[in-house]
N, C-alpha and C positions, 0 to 999 in steps of 0.2 A: 570393698569395692572391687568390682571385677574389671580388669583391664580391657579396654576395646580391642578387637581384633583388627587386623589390617584391612580384612573385608569390610567391616562395618565403617572404619574410616575412610576408605575409598568411596563406599556407597554414600556417605554423609557428604563428602566433597563433590562427588558427582552430582547428588541433589541440588546442592547450593550452586553449582556451576551452571546446570541446564536452566535455572531460574534468573541467572544473571543477564541483564539487558545487553551487555557487551557480547556475550556469548550467543545470544539469540540473534543479535544484529549481524554477528560473523557467520553464523548458520544460514541466514537469510541472504547475505551476500555471496556465500559459496553456492547456494542453490540457484540464485539469480545468474550468476557467471556460468554455471553448468547448463541451465536452461537456454542462456544466450548462445552457448556454443552449438547446443542441439538445433536451435532455431535457425542460427546462420547457415549450417550444414543442411538444413531442409528448406533453405530458400528465403528465410525470414529477414526483415531489413535489420541494419546495424543498430544496435543498443535497443533491442526489442524483447529482451530476455524475461522481463517482469515489469511491465509498465501499467499500472492501474488505469491511466487516463486512456493509453492507446488500446488495451484490451477491452475496456468498456466501450470505447467507441466501435471497435470491430464486432463486438458482442451484439450492440444495439443495431448498427448498420446490417450485420449478418441477419439478425432476426427480422429486421424490416424488410430486407431484400426477400427472405423466404415468404414471409406473410403477405406483402404487398406486390411482389413481383418487380420491384424497383431495382435499380443498380447503384446503389450508395457505395462510396469508396471503402475499400477494404485492404488491409495489408496483403501483400502477395501470398503469405503462408495461409491467411484466413479465407483467401479466395479458392485455394486448392482443398480445403477442409470440408468435410461433410458438415461440421457445426464450426462456428466461429470459436476463437480462443476462449477457453471457459475457465482461464484462471481466476478471474474475479469471482465467479460463482463458487469456486473452491475456497477463496479467502473469506468470503462471507459466511459460508457454512462452517469453516474451521473458527472463526471468530465467534459464531453463535454457540457452537458446540463448547469451545474453550470457556465462555462466559457462563454457560450452564453448568459445566462441571465444576468450576471454581466458585459457583454461587455469586456471580457478579452481575448476572443479567437482570435488569431491571427497566421497566418502561418509565420513561421520565414524564410526569404528568405536567402539561403545559397547556397554554392557550392555543387557539387557531394562529394567532400572529407568530407564537413561538416556532410552531411546526413549519410555518410558512418561510421564517426567517432560516431555519435549518435546511430546508430544501433549497432555497435560493443560494444560501452559503455554499452548500455541496455542488450545485449546479455551476455557480461561479468559480470554484476550485477546479472543477473539471474543464470548463471552457478556458480558463487562463493556463492551465496545465498544457492544454493542446496548443495554444498560442505561443507560449513560451518554451516549448520543447520537451513536455511530458512531466511525469511525476518524479519525486525524488529518487525512485529506484532507478529509472531511466537516466536521470541526470547523473547519478553515482556511476552508471555504466559508461554514459558518454565522457565522464571525467577520466575513466580508466582508459578511453581512446585518446586522450590528451586534448579533449575539447575545453578550452578556457571559459567559453560562454556558460557551459554547463556548471563549471566550478563557481562562477559568478552568480548562477541561478541558486545554487546551493547556499552560498553566504547570503543572497538577498532573502532566501526564504527563511534561513535562521533568524535574521534580524526581524523579520516579520513575525515570526513566532515569539521572540522576545518582547517586540511592541504589543501583540495581541495579549500576552500573558501579563504585562504591566497593565494594559488597559482593564483587563477582566479583574485583576487583584484590586485596582482602585475603585472599580464598580462594586466589586464585593465589600470593600471597606465603606463605601457610601451606604450600601443597604444595611449594613449592621449598625450604622450610627443612628 
């Protein structure tokens, strides 16, 4: 048996580390904080570093403004840009490429009702995110600014995830029986 070199050990541990959810969460948090500091210095609003709800709103409103000649609301940084914030497009492309590379991409077969519920659920999540102060990324950034409401939002969202998981597990158990 050949002993492992230090290089192989480091490589193995690095491979395990980069696949760990906590490490990936820390990387996303650091990148969000860095983009937040860049956006604030460029005139962006507070806690706007990476907000899926706000960036989607700015993307849709910006494209609508360009195509229809309207004047829908945009964050100041998106008003001054040639194109609105494109981070959402980058996230979607990155998720698609990652799923394809890891052979996890599959189209879920379902009925029209299922697809309608998926669409309405996503629409409702974005609307409620705009009403209650943004997505989890923005809520985490706002918590970093000392916003207690954002912390309560994160706790409420976690409770909602637990409740939804329990509901779906019970539904799956009923379908198996």
